[in-house]
C-alpha positions in Angstrom: 68.6 121.5 188.4 67.0 118.4 190.0 63.4 118.3 191.1 64.5 118.4 194.7 66.6 121.5 194.0 63.7 123.3 192.3 61.5 122.5 195.3 64.0 124.0 197.7 64.4 127.1 195.6 60.6 127.6 195.4 60.3 127.2 199.2 63.0 129.8 199.8 61.5 132.3 197.4 58.0 131.7 199.0 59.4 132.5 202.4 61.1 135.6 201.0 57.9 136.9 199.5 55.9 136.2 202.7 58.5 137.9 204.8 58.6 140.9 202.5 54.8 141.5 202.7 54.7 141.1 206.5 57.5 143.7 207.0 56.3 146.1 204.4 52.5 146.2 204.8 51.4 143.6 207.3 49.4 140.5 206.5 46.2 141.2 204.6 43.0 139.6 205.7 41.2 137.2 203.3 38.4 138.7 201.3 35.8 136.9 199.2 35.5 137.8 195.6 32.8 140.5 195.7 31.7 143.6 194.0 28.9 145.8 195.3 25.6 145.7 193.4 24.0 142.8 191.5 26.5 140.3 189.9 27.4 140.6 186.3 25.1 138.6 184.0 27.9 136.7 182.2 30.7 134.5 183.5 34.1 136.0 182.8 36.4 134.1 180.5 38.9 131.7 182.0 42.3 132.9 182.9 43.7 130.6 180.2 44.8 133.2 177.7 47.6 134.3 175.4 49.2 137.5 174.2 52.0 138.5 171.8 54.8 140.8 172.8 58.2 141.6 171.3 59.6 138.8 173.4 57.3 136.2 171.7 53.9 134.6 172.4 53.0 134.0 176.1 50.2 131.7 177.2 48.7 130.8 180.5 47.3 127.3 180.8 45.8 125.2 183.6 47.3 121.8 184.2 47.1 118.8 186.6 43.4 118.6 187.2 41.4 120.2 190.0 42.7 122.3 191.6 44.7 123.4 188.6 48.4 124.1 188.6 48.6 127.2 186.3 51.6 127.3 184.0 53.2 130.0 181.9 54.7 129.1 178.6 56.5 131.2 175.9 57.0 130.7 172.2 60.1 132.3 170.8 60.0 132.9 167.1 63.8 132.8 167.0 63.9 129.4 168.7 60.7 128.1 167.1 59.7 126.2 170.3 57.6 126.6 173.4 59.3 126.7 176.8 58.1 126.5 180.3 58.7 129.9 182.1 56.4 129.7 185.1 57.7 132.0 187.9 59.0 129.7 190.7 58.3 129.8 194.4 54.7 130.9 194.7 51.4 128.9 194.9 49.7 129.3 191.5 46.5 127.3 192.1 44.5 130.5 192.0 45.6 131.4 188.5 47.9 133.7 186.7 47.4 137.0 184.9 49.9 138.8 182.6 50.8 142.3 181.7 53.3 143.4 179.0 56.0 145.8 180.2 57.6 146.2 176.8 60.6 144.6 175.2 61.6 141.4 177.0 59.8 142.4 180.2 56.6 141.0 181.6 54.8 141.0 184.9 52.8 138.0 186.1 50.3 138.2 188.9 49.2 135.3 191.1 45.6 135.2 192.2 45.1 134.2 195.9 44.6 130.6 196.7 44.5 128.5 199.8 45.9 130.6 202.7 47.1 133.5 200.5 45.1 136.7 201.1 47.2 138.8 198.7 48.6 138.5 195.1 52.4 137.9 194.8 53.8 139.4 191.6 56.8 138.3 189.5 58.7 140.4 186.9 61.1 139.3 184.2 63.3 141.4 182.0 64.7 138.6 179.9 61.8 136.8 178.4 61.1 134.6 181.5 64.6 133.2 182.2 64.9 135.0 185.5 62.1 136.4 187.7 62.2 138.9 190.5 59.5 138.9 193.3 57.0 141.7 194.0 53.8 142.1 196.1 50.3 143.4 195.7 48.9 143.4 199.2 45.4 142.5 198.0 43.8 139.9 195.8 43.6 140.3 192.0 40.1 139.8 190.5 39.4 136.5 188.7 39.5 138.1 185.2 42.2 137.8 182.5 42.8 141.6 182.4 43.0 142.2 186.1 46.5 143.5 185.7 47.9 146.1 183.2 51.3 147.6 182.8 53.1 150.5 181.0 56.7 150.4 179.7 57.6 153.1 182.2 56.9 150.6 185.0 53.4 151.8 186.1 50.9 149.1 187.0 47.1 149.0 187.2 45.1 146.3 189.0 41.5 145.4 189.5 41.0 143.6 192.8 38.4 140.9 193.7 36.6 143.4 196.1 35.9 145.8 193.2 38.8 148.3 194.0 41.2 149.5 191.4 44.7 150.3 192.5 47.7 151.8 190.7 51.4 151.6 191.2 53.8 154.3 190.0 56.9 152.6 191.3 56.7 149.0 190.0 55.9 145.8 191.9 56.9 146.8 195.4 54.3 146.7 198.2 54.7 150.3 199.1 54.1 151.7 195.6 50.4 150.9 195.4 47.6 153.4 196.0 43.8 153.3 195.6 42.6 154.7 192.2 38.9 154.2 192.6 36.3 151.4 193.2 33.2 150.1 191.6 30.9 152.0 193.9 32.6 155.4 193.3 32.8 154.8 189.6 29.2 153.7 189.4 28.1 156.8 191.2 30.0 159.1 188.9 28.2 160.7 185.9 30.1 158.3 183.5 29.2 155.2 185.6 25.6 156.3 185.9 25.3 156.5 182.1 25.7 152.7 181.8 24.5 151.6 185.3 27.8 150.0 186.1 27.6 146.7 188.0 31.1 145.3 188.2 34.7 146.0 187.1 36.0 143.4 184.7 39.2 144.7 183.2 42.0 147.3 183.3 44.4 148.7 180.7 46.4 151.7 179.8 45.7 153.6 176.6 48.5 153.9 174.1 49.3 157.4 175.6 49.4 155.9 179.1 45.9 156.9 180.4 44.4 154.4 182.9 41.3 152.7 181.5 38.8 150.6 183.5 36.0 148.5 182.1 33.0 146.6 183.4 29.5 145.2 183.0 26.5 147.5 182.6 22.8 146.9 183.0 21.7 149.9 180.8 21.0 148.5 177.3 23.4 149.4 174.6 26.0 151.0 176.8 29.6 149.7 176.8 31.2 150.4 180.2 34.7 151.6 179.4 36.1 154.6 181.3 39.2 156.8 181.0 40.8 158.7 183.9 40.6 162.4 183.5 44.0 164.0 183.6 42.7 167.5 184.4 40.7 166.4 187.5 42.0 163.7 189.7 39.5 161.0 190.7 37.1 161.8 187.8 36.3 159.5 184.8 34.8 159.9 181.4 32.9 157.3 179.4 34.9 156.2 176.3 33.1 153.0 175.2 32.1 152.5 171.6 28.6 153.1 170.3 27.2 149.6 169.5 25.3 148.8 166.3 21.6 149.3 166.3 21.1 145.5 166.3 22.7 145.3 169.8 21.3 148.5 171.2 18.7 146.8 173.3 21.1 144.5 175.1 23.1 144.9 178.3 26.9 144.8 177.7 29.8 143.3 179.5 33.4 144.0 178.7 35.1 140.6 178.6 38.6 141.8 177.6 40.5 145.1 177.5 44.1 145.2 176.5 46.6 147.5 174.7 49.2 146.2 172.4 51.1 147.6 169.4 49.7 151.1 169.7 46.0 150.2 169.9 43.5 149.1 172.6 41.2 146.1 172.0 37.9 145.7 173.7 35.9 142.5 173.5 32.3 143.1 174.4 29.4 140.6 175.0 26.0 142.0 174.4 22.9 140.2 175.7 22.4 137.1 177.8 21.7 133.4 177.1 21.0 132.3 173.5 20.8 135.9 172.3 24.4 136.8 173.3 26.7 138.2 170.7 30.3 139.2 170.9 31.8 142.2 169.2 35.4 143.3 169.0 36.4 147.0 169.0 39.8 148.7 168.4 40.9 152.2 169.3 44.3 154.0 169.0 43.4 157.2 170.8 42.1 155.9 174.1 38.4 155.6 173.1 38.0 158.8 171.0 37.4 156.8 167.9 36.5 153.1 167.6 36.6 150.6 164.7 34.2 147.7 165.3 34.1 144.2 163.9 30.8 142.4 163.0 28.8 140.8 165.8 29.4 137.1 166.4 26.3 135.2 167.6 27.3 132.7 170.3 24.1 130.6 170.0 23.9 130.0 173.7 27.6 129.2 174.2 29.9 131.1 176.6 33.4 132.5 175.9 35.6 130.0 177.7 38.9 131.6 177.0 40.4 134.2 174.7 43.6 135.8 173.6 45.4 138.4 171.5 47.6 138.1 168.5 49.8 140.5 166.6 48.3 143.6 164.9 45.0 143.4 166.9 44.0 139.8 166.1 41.7 138.0 168.5 40.8 134.4 169.2 37.9 132.9 171.1 37.5 129.4 172.5 33.8 128.7 173.2 32.1 126.4 175.6 30.6 124.3 172.7 34.0 123.5 171.4 34.0 126.1 168.6 37.0 128.4 168.0 36.6 131.7 166.2 39.1 134.4 165.2 39.1 137.9 163.7 42.3 139.3 162.3 41.8 143.1 162.6 39.4 146.0 162.2 37.4 145.6 159.0 37.8 141.8 159.1 35.2 139.1 159.7 35.0 136.2 162.2 36.5 132.9 160.9 35.7 129.5 162.4 38.8 127.3 163.0 38.7 123.5 162.3 37.6 121.2 165.1 40.1 121.6 168.0 42.3 118.8 169.3 40.9 117.2 172.5 42.0 118.9 175.7 42.5 122.3 174.1 42.5 125.0 176.8 44.0 128.0 174.9 45.1 129.1 171.5 48.1 131.1 170.4 48.3 133.1 167.1 51.7 133.4 165.5 53.1 136.2 163.3 52.7 134.2 160.1 49.0 133.6 160.8 49.5 130.0 162.1 47.6 128.9 165.3 48.8 126.7 168.0 46.2 124.8 170.1 47.5 124.2 173.6 46.1 121.0 174.9 46.7 119.6 178.4 46.3 116.2 179.9 47.7 115.6 183.4 51.2 116.9 183.4 51.6 116.9 179.6 51.2 120.0 177.4 50.8 119.4 173.7 51.1 122.2 171.1 49.1 121.4 167.9 49.9 123.5 164.9 47.5 124.8 162.3 49.3 126.5 159.5 47.8 129.7 158.0 44.5 128.8 156.4 45.1 125.2 157.1 42.5 122.5 157.8 44.4 120.0 159.9 46.0 120.2 163.3 49.4 118.5 163.6 51.5 117.9 166.7 54.3 120.5 166.8 55.7 119.9 170.3 55.1 118.1 173.6 56.2 119.3 177.0 56.3 117.3 180.2 55.6 119.8 183.0 57.0 118.9 186.5 53.9 119.2 188.7 54.2 118.4 192.4 50.8 116.8 193.0 49.7 117.3 196.6 51.6 120.5 196.9 50.5 124.1 196.4 53.1 125.4 194.0 
């Protein structure tokens, strides 16, 4: 398809999405990113992220400068290459968030940008070849785990105004309902235990229980909450107990995601130069946790992060360092100096890493073989970005 043909297709799909939301729910009004109470003490990681599903490795990367044109790429183990699979037809300058629906299926959520007051959704059932449109008539929060999905089609979303919504019927506008909000959860006995300040992530447990996470001001308390099946609208605290060395620090949940039968939580304890990150894994919705060792950030921030197979995690820090931990019981490992322009990493099944570096409209994948010390160019993709446009 020519560039002009792609542009026409995108315009038609954008019109279809806008018409759908007007007819189904009416136009939403713009809302500023806001949650009641004092702001969280740590900046959330960038939306640049990666995750591994049975369809391969997916990565979200910003390209094209400021404002960014966010792109979605997928690495297929069978094909051995990265391919551009960004859903067409919707402005993506606000960023993309992903949720695994199982198999070849994935849902992508677009954060509001420019004149959008809601979050269009796109769903694929074939690994990103074809996308179908959907609607969330509200704006997704600016966090990488603002959207969660179950294989049965249920969705969970954290909104930029501190509300959590759920959908039992997929990506249609009429399927969404309010689950709770930051104020209600903070006022609950579970929320009061940690003095909840903001919602930062959503996930489903392996058994399908909705989970929400946030930042807390009470030292040593990790704010992760599970919906109680026996009493609608009630929540219980299921966050891990932190090591004594971190017990005096306020805790923010940076990531919360379920994959391969276990839920990963990435927690930041403390502020400024004293901040440490700790990863925790649970397979029973927070009943029991396995924790990795704390990683001292030395004053750096977590710039982006992502998940690999079998519970592996990677971090890209603001000082240029990259760290990874493979699984419960493992230890953090520093990766070699990253290629210039790296915005995200991707961890393959064989233990190799790809550093995804962007420059203008060029995306370069640099490969680091398992336990390697040198990054080598594996692939270069020229991304068709329409500068001066909004999609």
